[in-house]
C-alpha positions in Angstrom: 3.4 28.3 9.8 3.9 26.0 12.7 3.7 22.2 12.2 1.2 20.4 14.4 2.7 18.2 17.1 1.5 14.6 17.6 -0.7 14.2 20.7 1.0 12.5 23.6 -0.6 9.1 24.2 0.4 5.9 25.9 -0.2 4.1 22.6 2.1 6.3 20.7 5.1 7.1 22.9 8.3 8.5 21.7 10.0 5.9 19.6 12.7 4.0 21.5 16.1 3.4 19.9 16.2 0.5 17.5 17.5 -2.7 18.8 20.0 -4.5 16.5 19.7 -7.9 18.2 16.3 -9.4 17.0 16.2 -11.6 20.1 16.0 -8.5 22.3 12.9 -7.0 20.8 11.2 -6.8 24.2 13.7 -4.2 25.3 12.0 -1.7 23.0 8.7 -1.7 25.0 9.8 -2.7 28.5 10.7 0.9 29.4 7.1 2.0 28.5 5.5 -0.3 31.1 4.2 1.8 34.0 1.6 1.4 36.7 -1.1 2.9 34.4 -0.3 0.6 31.5 0.0 -2.4 33.7 -3.5 -2.0 35.1 -5.2 -1.8 31.6 -2.9 -4.5 30.2 -3.8 -7.0 32.9 -7.5 -6.3 32.4 -7.2 -6.8 28.7 -5.2 -10.0 29.3 -7.9 -11.4 31.6 -10.6 -10.6 29.0 -8.6 -12.4 26.3 -8.0 -15.4 28.4 -11.7 -16.0 29.1 -12.6 -15.6 25.4 -9.9 -18.0 24.2 -11.2 -20.9 26.3 -14.1 -21.9 23.9 -12.1 -20.8 20.9 -9.2 -23.0 21.9 -11.4 -26.0 22.3 -13.1 -25.4 19.0 -9.9 -24.8 17.1 -8.3 -27.9 18.4 -11.4 -29.9 17.4 -11.2 -28.1 14.0 -7.6 -29.2 13.6 -8.3 -32.8 14.5 -6.4 -32.4 17.8 -7.6 -33.2 21.3 -9.3 -30.2 23.0 -6.5 -29.6 25.5 -4.0 -28.8 22.7 -6.1 -25.8 21.6 -5.7 -24.4 25.1 -2.0 -25.2 25.2 -1.5 -23.4 21.9 -2.9 -20.2 23.5 -0.5 -20.3 26.5 3.3 -20.5 25.9 3.1 -19.6 22.1 1.1 -16.4 22.9 3.7 -15.3 25.5 6.7 -16.0 23.3 5.2 -14.2 20.3 4.5 -11.1 22.4 8.1 -11.1 23.8 9.8 -11.3 20.4 7.3 -9.8 17.9 7.1 -6.2 16.8 3.4 -5.5 17.2 2.4 -4.4 20.7 -1.2 -5.4 20.4 -1.0 -8.6 18.3 -2.2 -11.7 20.1 -1.0 -15.1 18.6 -2.3 -18.6 19.2 -4.6 -21.1 17.5 -6.7 -19.6 14.7 -9.3 -20.8 12.3 -7.0 -20.6 9.2 -4.1 -22.4 10.9 -6.5 -25.1 12.2 -8.0 -25.6 8.8 -4.5 -26.0 7.3 -3.5 -28.5 9.9 -6.6 -30.7 9.6 -6.8 -30.6 5.8 -3.1 -31.2 5.2 -2.4 -33.8 7.9 -5.5 -35.9 7.5 -3.9 -37.9 4.7 -1.1 -39.0 6.9 -3.0 -40.2 10.0 -6.4 -40.4 11.6 -7.3 -37.1 13.2 -7.2 -37.3 17.0 -4.9 -40.3 17.1 -1.5 -40.3 18.8 0.2 -40.6 15.5 -1.7 -37.6 14.2 -0.8 -35.5 17.2 2.9 -36.5 16.9 3.0 -35.5 13.2 1.2 -32.2 13.9 3.8 -31.3 16.6 6.6 -32.1 14.2 4.9 -30.0 11.5 4.7 -27.1 14.0 8.4 -27.3 14.8 9.3 -27.3 11.1 7.0 -24.3 10.4 8.6 -22.4 13.3 12.0 -23.1 11.9 11.1 -21.9 8.4 9.6 -18.7 9.9 12.6 -18.0 12.1 15.0 -18.5 9.1 12.9 -16.2 6.9 12.9 -13.5 9.6 16.7 -13.7 10.2 17.2 -13.5 6.4 15.0 -10.4 6.3 12.5 -11.9 3.9 9.5 -10.2 5.5 8.6 -8.4 2.3 7.8 -11.7 0.6 4.3 -11.9 2.1 3.3 -8.9 -0.1 3.5 -11.3 -3.1 0.8 -13.6 -1.8 -2.5 -12.6 -3.3 -5.5 -12.1 -1.1 -7.5 -14.0 -3.6 -5.5 -17.1 -2.8 -6.3 -16.8 0.9 -10.0 -16.2 0.2 -10.3 -19.2 -2.1 -8.3 -21.4 0.2 -10.3 -20.6 3.3 -13.6 -21.0 1.4 -12.5 -24.5 0.1 -11.2 -25.6 3.4 -14.4 -24.4 5.2 -16.3 -26.8 3.0 -13.9 -29.6 3.9 -14.4 -28.9 7.6 -18.2 -28.8 7.3 -18.3 -32.1 5.4 -16.1 -33.7 8.0 -18.3 -32.6 10.9 -21.5 -34.2 9.5 -21.0 -37.4 11.3 -20.7 -35.7 14.7 -23.6 -33.3 13.9 -26.1 -36.1 13.3 -24.6 -38.8 15.4 -23.5 -41.4 12.7 -20.3 -43.3 12.3 -18.4 -42.4 9.1 -14.9 -43.7 8.2 -12.4 -40.9 7.4 -11.7 -40.5 3.7 -9.0 -38.6 1.9 -11.4 -36.7 -0.4 -14.5 -34.8 0.6 -16.7 -36.4 -2.0 -15.9 -39.9 -0.5 -16.9 -38.6 2.9 -20.2 -37.1 1.4 -20.9 -40.5 -0.1 -20.4 -42.2 3.2 -22.6 -39.7 5.0 -25.3 -40.2 2.4 -25.1 -44.0 2.9 -25.4 -43.7 6.7 -28.0 -41.0 6.7 -30.9 -43.3 7.6 -29.1 -44.2 10.9 -28.9 -40.6 12.2 -29.4 -39.9 15.9 -32.4 -37.5 16.6 -30.9 -36.5 19.9 -27.5 -35.7 18.5 -29.1 -33.8 15.6 -31.1 -31.8 18.1 -28.0 -30.8 20.0 -26.1 -29.9 16.8 -28.9 -27.8 15.4 -29.4 -26.1 18.8 -25.7 -25.1 18.9 -26.1 -23.4 15.5 -29.3 -21.6 16.6 -27.7 -20.4 19.8 -24.7 -19.1 17.9 -26.8 -17.2 15.4 -29.3 -15.8 17.9 -26.5 -14.9 20.4 -24.6 -13.0 17.8 -27.7 -11.0 16.8 -28.9 -10.3 20.4 -25.5 -9.8 22.0 -23.1 -8.7 19.2 -20.3 -7.7 21.6 -20.4 -11.0 23.5 -18.6 -14.0 22.0 -21.2 -16.1 20.3 -19.0 -19.2 20.8 -19.6 -19.2 24.5 -23.4 -18.7 24.0 -23.4 -21.7 21.5 -21.5 -24.0 23.7 -23.3 -23.2 27.0 -26.7 -23.4 25.4 -26.1 -26.8 23.6 -24.3 -28.2 26.7 -27.2 -27.3 29.0 -29.7 -29.1 26.6 -27.4 -32.1 26.4 -27.1 -32.4 30.2 -30.9 -32.3 30.5 -31.4 -34.9 27.8 -28.8 -37.2 29.2 -29.9 -36.9 32.8 -33.7 -36.9 32.2 -34.2 -38.9 29.1 -31.0 -40.9 29.1 -30.4 -39.9 25.4 -26.8 -41.1 25.4 -25.4 -38.0 23.7 -21.6 -38.3 23.4 -19.5 -35.6 25.1 -15.9 -34.4 24.9 -13.1 -36.2 26.6 -11.7 -34.7 29.8 -8.6 -32.5 29.6 -5.6 -32.7 31.9 -5.7 -30.3 34.9 -2.6 -28.2 35.6 0.3 -26.8 33.7 0.9 -27.6 30.1 3.0 -30.8 29.7 6.5 -30.8 28.4 6.5 -32.7 25.1 9.5 -33.5 22.9 8.3 -33.7 19.2 9.4 -36.7 17.2 11.8 -35.4 14.6 13.3 -37.9 12.1 14.5 -37.6 8.5 11.5 -39.6 7.3 9.1 -37.3 9.0 10.9 -34.2 7.7 10.7 -35.5 4.1 7.1 -36.4 4.5 6.1 -33.0 5.9 8.5 -30.7 4.0 6.0 -29.5 1.4 3.2 -29.3 3.9 5.3 -27.2 6.3 6.2 -24.8 3.5 2.6 -24.5 2.4 1.4 -23.8 6.0 4.2 -21.2 6.4 3.2 -19.5 3.2 -0.3 -19.3 4.3 0.2 -18.5 8.0 2.6 -15.5 7.7 0.4 -13.3 5.5 -2.5 -13.9 7.9 -0.3 -12.7 10.8 1.1 -9.7 9.0 -2.3 -8.5 7.8 -3.6 -8.7 11.3 -0.6 -6.8 12.7 -0.9 -4.1 10.1 -4.6 -3.7 10.6 -4.0 -3.0 14.3 -1.0 -0.8 13.5 -3.3 1.4 11.4 -5.3 2.2 14.5 -2.3 2.6 16.9 0.1 4.4 14.5 2.9 1.9 15.4 5.4 0.8 12.8 5.4 -3.0 12.3 8.6 -4.8 11.3 7.8 -7.7 9.1 11.1 -9.4 9.7 10.8 -9.1 13.5 7.3 -10.5 13.3 8.6 -13.5 11.4 11.1 -14.1 14.1 8.5 -13.8 16.9 6.2 -16.2 15.1 9.0 -18.7 14.5 10.1 -18.7 18.1 6.5 -19.0 19.4 6.0 -22.2 17.3 9.5 -23.6 18.1 9.2 -23.1 21.8 5.5 -23.6 22.1 5.6 -27.1 20.5 7.5 -28.3 23.6 4.5 -27.3 25.7 1.8 -28.9 23.5 1.1 -26.0 21.2 0.3 -26.7 17.5 0.7 -24.2 14.7 -0.2 -20.7 15.9 -0.5 -17.4 14.0 -1.7 -13.9 14.7 -5.4 -13.9 15.7 -7.4 -11.2 14.1 -10.4 -11.6 16.5 -8.3 -11.7 19.7 -6.0 -8.9 18.6 -9.0 -6.7 17.9 -10.5 -7.6 21.3 -7.1 -6.9 22.9 -7.0 -3.4 21.3 -10.6 -2.7 22.1 -9.9 -3.6 25.8 -7.3 -0.9 25.9 -4.1 -2.9 25.8 -1.0 -0.6 25.6 1.9 -3.0 25.5 2.6 -6.8 24.9 2.1 -7.3 28.6 -1.6 -7.8 27.8 -0.9 -10.8 25.5 1.6 -12.2 28.1 -1.0 -11.9 30.8 -3.5 -13.6 28.7 -1.3 -16.7 28.4 -0.6 -16.7 32.1 -4.2 -16.2 33.1 -5.3 -19.0 30.8 -3.2 -21.5 32.7 -5.1 -20.7 35.9 -8.5 -20.7 34.1 -7.8 -24.2 32.6 -7.0 -25.6 36.1 -10.5 -24.4 37.2 -12.6 -25.4 34.2 -10.8 -28.6 33.2 -13.4 -30.9 35.0 -16.3 -29.3 33.2 -15.1 -30.0 29.6 -16.7 -33.4 29.8 -20.1 -31.7 29.6 -19.5 -30.3 26.1 -21.4 -32.4 23.6 -19.6 -33.5 20.4 -22.7 -32.7 18.4 -22.8 -29.2 19.9 -19.1 -28.7 19.0 -19.8 -29.9 15.5 -22.7 -27.4 15.2 -20.4 -24.7 16.3 -17.8 -25.6 13.8 -20.5 -25.7 11.1 -21.3 -22.1 12.0 -17.6 -21.2 11.9 -17.2 -22.8 8.5 -20.2 -20.9 7.1 -18.9 -17.6 8.3 -15.5 -18.3 6.7 -17.0 -18.4 3.2 -16.6 -14.7 2.2 -19.2 -14.4 -0.6 -18.7 -10.6 -1.0 -15.0 -10.9 -1.7 -15.5 -13.9 -3.9 -17.9 -12.0 -6.1 -15.6 -9.0 -6.1 -12.7 -11.2 -7.2 -14.8 -12.8 -10.0 -15.9 -9.4 -11.3 -12.6 -7.6 -10.9 -10.6 -9.4 -13.6 -10.3 -12.6 -15.5 -6.9 -13.3 -13.9 -8.3 -13.0 -10.3 -11.2 -15.2 -11.2 -8.8 -17.8 -12.6 -6.7 -17.8 -9.4 -9.8 -18.0 -7.3 -11.2 -21.0 -9.2 -7.9 -22.9 -9.4 -7.2 -22.5 -5.7 -10.7 -23.3 -4.6 -11.1 -26.5 -6.7 -7.5 -27.6 -5.9 -8.4 -27.5 -2.2 -11.4 -29.7 -2.8 -10.0 -32.2 -5.2 -6.2 -32.1 -4.7 -3.8 -32.0 -1.8 -4.0 -28.8 0.3 -0.3 -27.8 -0.1 -0.6 -28.2 -3.8 -3.6 -25.9 -3.8 -1.6 -23.2 -2.0 1.4 -23.6 -4.3 -0.9 -23.5 -7.4 -2.6 -20.3 -6.2 0.6 -18.5 -5.4 2.2 -19.7 -8.6 -0.7 -18.4 -10.7 -0.7 -15.1 -8.9 2.9 -14.6 -9.6 2.5 -15.6 -13.3 -0.3 -13.1 -13.8 1.7 -10.4 -11.9 4.8 -11.0 -14.1 2.6 -10.9 -17.2 1.2 -7.5 -16.2 4.7 -6.1 -15.5 5.9 -7.4 -18.8 3.4 -5.2 -20.6 3.9 -1.6 -19.5 1.1 0.6 -20.5 1.9 3.0 -23.4 -0.7 5.7 -24.2 -0.5 8.3 -27.0 -1.4 11.7 -25.7 -2.4 15.0 -27.2 -2.1 18.5 -25.5 -5.3 20.1 -24.2 -6.1 23.2 -22.3 -7.7 22.1 -19.0 -8.7 24.9 -16.6 -6.0 27.1 -18.1 -3.2 24.6 -17.6 -1.4 22.4 -20.1 -2.6 18.9 -19.8 -2.1 15.8 -22.0 -5.1 13.6 -22.5 -5.8 10.5 -24.6 -8.2 10.9 -27.5 -7.8 10.1 -31.2 -10.0 13.0 -32.1 -7.7 15.6 -30.6 -5.3 17.5 -32.9 -1.6 16.7 -32.6 1.6 18.4 -33.6 2.6 16.9 -37.0 6.2 16.7 -35.8 6.0 15.6 -32.1 4.4 12.4 -30.8 3.8 12.4 -27.0 3.6 9.0 -25.3 3.2 8.2 -21.6 4.7 5.0 -20.3 3.7 3.4 -17.1 5.6 0.5 -15.6 9.0 -0.9 -15.1 11.4 -1.2 -18.1 13.2 -4.5 -17.7 14.2 -7.4 -19.9 10.8 -9.0 -19.7 9.0 -5.8 -20.9 11.3 -4.8 -23.7 9.6 -6.7 -26.5 6.2 -5.3 -25.5 7.4 -1.7 -25.2 9.2 -1.7 -28.6 6.2 -3.3 -30.3 3.8 -0.7 -28.9 6.1 2.2 -29.7 6.5 1.0 -33.3 2.7 0.5 -33.6 2.1 4.1 -32.3 4.7 5.6 -34.6 3.4 3.7 -37.7 0.1 5.6 -37.3 1.9 9.0 -37.9 5.3 8.4 -39.6 5.9 12.1 -40.0 6.2 12.6 -36.2 9.9 12.0 -35.9 10.3 13.7 -32.5 9.2 11.2 -29.8 8.5 12.5 -26.2 8.3 9.8 -23.5 6.6 10.9 -20.3 8.4 8.6 -17.9 7.4 9.8 -14.4 5.6 6.5 -13.8 8.7 4.4 -14.7 10.1 3.0 -11.3 12.9 0.9 -12.8 15.1 0.4 -15.9 17.6 -2.3 -16.6 20.4 -2.6 -19.1 18.3 -4.5 -21.7 15.6 -1.8 -21.7 18.2 1.0 -21.7 19.8 -0.6 -24.8 16.4 -0.7 -26.5 15.8 3.0 -25.8 19.2 3.8 -27.1 18.5 2.0 -30.4 15.1 3.9 -30.7 17.0 7.2 -30.1 19.5 6.3 -32.8 16.7 5.4 -35.3 14.9 8.6 -34.7 18.0 10.7 -35.0 18.8 9.0 -38.4 15.2 9.9 -39.5 15.8 13.6 -38.6 14.1 13.5 -35.2 15.1 12.7 -31.6 13.9 10.9 -28.5 13.1 13.0 -25.4 12.5 11.6 -21.9 10.5 13.7 -19.5 9.9 13.4 -15.8 12.2 10.4 -15.1 13.1 10.3 -11.4 16.7 10.8 -10.4 17.0 7.2 -9.1 15.9 5.8 -12.5 18.1 8.3 -14.4 21.1 7.1 -12.3 20.2 3.5 -13.2 20.0 4.6 -16.9 23.4 6.3 -16.6 25.0 3.2 -15.1 24.0 1.1 -18.0 26.2 3.2 -20.3 23.4 3.8 -22.9 22.4 7.3 -21.7 24.9 8.9 -24.0 23.0 7.5 -27.0 19.9 9.4 -25.9 21.8 12.5 -24.7 21.7 14.4 -21.5 20.3 17.4 -23.3 17.2 15.3 -24.2 16.4 14.5 -20.5 13.9 17.0 -18.9 12.4 17.3 -15.5 9.1 18.9 -16.6 7.0 19.0 -19.7 7.1 22.8 -19.8 10.9 22.8 -19.9 10.9 20.0 -22.5 8.5 21.8 -24.9 10.4 25.1 -24.5 13.6 23.3 -25.7 12.1 21.0 -28.2 10.0 23.7 -29.9 13.2 25.4 -31.0 14.5 22.2 -32.7 11.5 21.7 -34.9 11.4 22.3 -38.6 10.4 25.9 -38.9 9.2 25.5 -42.4 6.7 22.9 -41.3 5.7 25.0 -38.4 4.8 27.9 -40.7 2.6 25.7 -42.8 1.0 24.0 -39.7 -2.6 24.9 -38.9 -2.9 22.8 -35.8 -1.3 25.3 -33.4 -1.8 22.9 -30.5 1.0 24.2 -28.2 1.0 27.4 -26.3 4.4 28.1 -27.8 2.7 28.1 -31.2 0.0 30.6 -30.1 2.6 32.7 -28.3 4.6 33.1 -31.6 1.4 34.2 -33.3 0.8 36.7 -30.5 4.3 38.0 -30.8 4.0 38.4 -34.6 0.7 40.3 -34.1 2.1 42.5 -31.4 5.1 43.4 -33.6 2.9 44.2 -36.5 0.7 46.4 -34.3 3.8 48.3 -33.0 5.2 48.7 -36.5 2.0 50.4 -37.7 1.2 52.4 -34.5 2.4 55.8 -33.6 5.6 55.9 -31.6 4.9 55.8 -27.8 6.7 58.3 -25.6 9.9 56.9 -24.1 9.6 55.7 -20.5 12.4 56.0 -17.9 13.7 52.7 -16.8 15.1 52.4 -13.3 17.8 49.7 -12.6 16.6 46.4 -11.4 18.5 43.3 -10.3 18.2 39.5 -9.9 20.7 37.1 -8.6 22.4 35.2 -11.5 24.6 36.0 -14.4 23.9 39.4 -15.9 23.7 39.4 -19.7 23.9 43.1 -20.5 21.6 46.1 -20.5 18.1 45.9 -22.0 17.0 48.8 -24.2 14.1 51.0 -23.3 11.7 48.7 -25.1 10.7 45.5 -23.4 10.5 42.3 -25.5 7.1 40.6 -25.8 6.7 37.7 -23.5 5.2 34.2 -24.2 5.1 33.2 -20.5 5.0 35.5 -17.5 5.7 34.3 -13.9 4.8 36.6 -11.1 6.4 35.9 -7.7 3.8 36.7 -5.0 5.1 38.0 -1.7 2.3 38.5 0.8 4.4 41.1 2.6 4.9 43.4 -0.4 1.7 44.5 -2.2 0.8 41.1 -3.7 -2.4 42.3 -5.3 -0.8 45.2 -7.1 2.1 43.1 -8.2 -0.3 40.5 -9.7 -2.3 43.3 -11.4 0.8 44.6 -13.0 1.8 41.2 -14.3 -1.8 40.6 -15.6 -1.6 43.9 -17.6 1.6 42.8 -19.2 0.2 39.3 -20.0 -2.9 40.9 -21.6 -0.7 43.2 -23.7 1.5 40.4 -25.0 -1.2 37.7 -25.1 1.0 35.6 -22.8 0.4 32.9 -20.3 0.4 34.0 -16.7 1.6 31.8 -13.8 1.7 32.8 -10.1 4.3 31.4 -7.7 4.8 31.7 -4.0 6.6 30.1 -1.1 4.8 28.3 1.7 6.9 28.1 4.8 6.7 26.7 8.4 8.8 26.1 11.4 8.5 23.8 14.5 10.1 26.2 16.9 11.6 29.6 17.0 14.3 30.2 14.4 14.4 26.6 13.2 13.2 25.4 9.8 11.6 22.1 9.3 13.1 20.0 6.6 10.6 18.9 3.9 11.9 15.3 4.1 10.7 15.0 7.7 7.2 16.0 6.9 4.3 13.7 5.9 2.7 14.0 2.5 -0.6 14.9 4.1 0.9 17.8 6.0 2.6 19.2 2.8 -0.7 18.9 1.0 -2.5 20.8 3.8 0.1 23.6 3.6 -0.2 23.9 -0.2 -3.9 24.1 -0.4 -4.5 27.4 1.3 -1.5 29.0 -0.5 -2.8 27.8 -3.9 -6.3 29.1 -3.1 -4.8 32.4 -2.2 -3.0 32.6 -5.6 -6.0 31.6 -7.5 -8.0 34.3 -5.8 -5.5 37.0 -6.7 -5.4 35.7 -10.3 -9.2 35.8 -10.6 -9.4 39.3 -9.2 -6.8 40.4 -11.9 -8.9 38.8 -14.7 -6.9 35.6 -15.1 -9.0 32.9 -13.5 -7.4 30.2 -15.6 -3.8 31.0 -14.6 -1.3 28.4 -13.5 -0.2 28.3 -9.8 3.2 27.2 -8.5 3.9 26.5 -4.8 7.4 25.9 -3.5 8.1 24.5 -0.1 11.8 25.5 -0.1 12.5 28.2 2.4 15.4 29.8 0.4 13.9 32.4 -2.0 16.6 31.7 -4.6 16.1 27.9 -4.5 12.3 28.4 -4.6 12.6 30.8 -7.6 14.8 28.3 -9.4 12.2 25.5 -8.9 9.4 27.7 -10.3 11.4 29.0 -13.2 12.3 25.3 -14.1 8.6 24.4 -13.9 7.1 27.3 -15.9 10.1 28.3 -18.1 9.0 32.0 -18.2 10.3 34.8 -20.5 9.4 37.5 -18.0 9.6 37.5 -14.2 7.5 40.0 -12.3 8.1 40.6 -8.5 7.8 43.3 -5.9 10.5 45.9 -5.2 12.4 45.2 -2.0 10.3 42.1 -1.3 11.1 38.5 -0.3 12.5 37.8 -3.8 15.4 40.4 -3.8 18.0 38.9 -6.2 20.6 41.5 -7.1 21.5 43.7 -10.2 20.7 43.1 -13.8 17.7 43.5 -16.1 18.1 40.0 -17.4 19.4 36.8 -15.7 20.4 33.4 -16.8 19.1 30.5 -14.6 21.1 27.3 -14.7 18.1 24.9 -14.4 18.3 21.1 -14.6 16.9 21.3 -18.1 19.5 23.8 -19.3 20.1 27.6 -19.1 17.1 29.8 -19.2 17.3 33.6 -19.8 14.6 35.6 -18.1 13.7 39.3 -18.2 12.8 40.9 -14.8 10.2 43.6 -14.1 9.5 45.1 -10.6 6.5 46.8 -9.1 7.4 49.8 -7.0 4.8 50.3 -4.2 3.8 53.6 -2.6 2.4 55.3 -5.7 -1.1 55.4 -7.3 -1.8 52.5 -9.6 -1.8 54.5 -12.8 1.5 56.2 -11.8 3.1 53.0 -10.5 6.6 52.8 -11.7 7.6 49.7 -13.7 11.2 48.7 -14.0 
């Protein structure tokens, strides 16, 4: 089967060689720039520059900064982030979240809009950039995964309320002194409410109406522009015609962004250290979530460490050109992608085009009414309160609801950085608490669609000698007490089950403390006449277990890769006297023994059958001697299906043998592929989805053959290894058969010998071999 090739596309070019120097990230995409990509990137950049004009002004006002600084933050920082970041479609600059953080955290230090406030914000931006750069160079990009989305939702919702409360004075045209807490501001607004300005209120409400209607009528057009243009037009008419005296925005400088040296002193660093860390903790996850959401559409691999470096440099360099804290913008990045951007040239062009646009529109900023801007920010604040996700967080779990409530009310009543730290701390506490309690589930065997499955259910019969427990989670020092307690609680319910089987395929890690605890459990069970068996543990975790030095206490012979191999070995170690008295008969091995006993009794009382000539057969492995003319009854039969050598007849032969012995029947096959003539494709280079797509038709083929032979509930095994011997070894390890049925001169052509010993990871397995010889009528088909 030929593996599909990825379509050639400008957005998914052949991956360039990795660059070791993080400050040369732009060399990865520069070779991809061509005349075609340049054309679409420039158009996307122009679109982004026009959209960011009202956003920059709004975000600067939201942050308590003069309007010009919102535009400055979308110029140089955007260019630097594009040059040194890892995402090719990400656009950085001022954002709602960053502006909320700046305003809410810095308002306690200075009056928003004042020169002191601006100076402190620029110092904060420099510190945030330095922290981001250090984290990127130290390769700490994975830390953003530990910041809960619930913290972000609660923080943004609380900060949105703060912003709305602080815009009431501009919205209705009253003079309210700045207060540290929102409830003090509300009290001042309530006290000054009788002095509201009808003209300013009209403009503020009109901005909200224009924004809502514009979004509904023109969903693809930025409703910020509609809101500002509509409210500005009404304000001009009211001022010119009725002399309403509506306050407007201050003019912004015309020309290139100024060169500013931020004030950096030890006093300022001490004052802003906690705030800078909180802003960084909140800004980086917002950037990474935006970059990853775009990467899902483009198929590009995003490097978190490189993105940290790009964001850090953009804030460090951007602050010298008037930019305050910038992060990845979800709205502008999505617009950039929708506009067809192929490379970071689009974001670079956006910053350059914005400089030219500001030169043109700077004189017209004085027509923007403050009340209209306040109405627009009210609309932004309302849209930031994510009611759907808040309800989901409350309903999902008590821990999520607690994190949400603590973060939300800390934003409203405490310092902003303390709210961020409290939310992150609580999230980590609940996370550690969950990992400290791995889930242990007692299971019982059940026949599900003809396959051995283990399900939880107290009403299901269990083997009186074996307790099966599935464990899910990491085994480390913090989880040992919980694991040991739960194991003892499960064992106390059935003290006679001295053989304990742990299904450990969902254990990703084990440390020395947990390994010591398992060794002690194994010793206690051995002294009681049983044993501890570990099934399905990955090779990496087994290596960790071995390095602790406690694996010898459990025993290598008590580690198994599959449940089938484990039961085949454990069944022979059980107390046979208790097995004879047992009436549960829950395992296939038990029923197979009953079938063998019945078959032997039938043969002993029946008339002797005529002797059948046995032709030599072979299978690669270690021969164990000749088999007599009579075949031993089988418990499990595995038929290796070769589509090129009478698969249907081979399966029918195996089905007859399975019916005669009352045995399980499993069908195995190899599914293969290549990417070019005479070259195999390594499984490790193929995606999980491709492997699954290859397995499905092969499995359906085997199920159809089994159903035609009267075994609709048979087990199917698919190997992706191209070597028949390696594939056979995998399937034998999984099914642990007594009898192997295959086609004569087919794909599976092992060698000489009627019996063979396979050296599987779970121990040696001796298997009898039978072959179907094609070319004869079915009733005369020769069976070896």
